[in-house]
Steps between C-alpha positions, in 0.01 A plus 500: 500500500415423857632699798741224614682496161504883505648504848780258413566689173514833674729383778794451263438834325496757770752716318280500191171575669348797686194580716244776438693720735827450307316556167333815638834645598658419150198634312427812710147399592332372819497129603122518490503611131742210411253259670210639286705468184578137594134424572403637160768288322700799381832383654667245276613185682349596840349221712359468851667306775241501784408863545818639344556585130837387369636692189802425288762773544539554130127581453449862363252726663163469323388802302235688696174480299401842627787685321538657167790263403260202561233642288750565215625147530153359476426711196821380331404130579150548354648663184746213462239231539265683253780534246611134537144375452445710183832416337545147630236308305385717213167577665386817664 
């Protein structure tokens, strides 16, 4: 998607979009941290318009990869994938 289309798209959806500052306030983190998460592709649906990140308002806060909850979620995902591969096709 080019910036022109994104700008036209975003103009009609101001009530459904937020900036990094808005997201930071909602999520309880700094605007800089939101920018970093956007740069790393961790914020679903986020896109850049010029120098500004635009984020859908219904986007949940990404799980912080440095926390215990994140590590547990990763462990569960690995277990699920391993289980599906082993049971899915009869091979181990």
